[in-house]
N, C-alpha and C positions, 0 to 999 in steps of 0.2 A: 809887390808889383815888380820891383827891381830883380828879384830872384827869378821870377817867371820870364822876364825879358832876357835875362842872362842865359837861362836854360834854353830858350827858343833860339837865341843866337848861336850858342854852342852846338845845339842839335842841327841847326842849319849848316854850320860849317862842316860837321861830320857827314851830313847827307851829301853836301856838295863834293866832298873829297871822295865819296864812294861812287859818284856819278861818272859815267864814261862818255856820255853824248851831250851835245849842245842842247838837244831837245829835253833831255832829262834835267839839265841844269836849270832850264827855264821853268820846268814844272816844280822843281825843288824850291826855286825862288818864289814862285807863286804861292806855294803852300806855306812857306815861311812868312810871307807878307800877310796872308790870311790869318795865320796864328797870331801875329803881332797886332793886327787890326782887331781881332777878337779880344785880345788881352787889354787893348787900349779902351775898348767899349765898356769893359767891366768896371 
């Protein structure tokens, strides 16, 4: 569980660093939140 959470956080940071617009950052954060929520439900 900790590895999955760490992977999601690192992936999110990489995705955010590649994002150029505010709208894109919002979408990336939403996807990361959904991934964390899904992992927490398991």
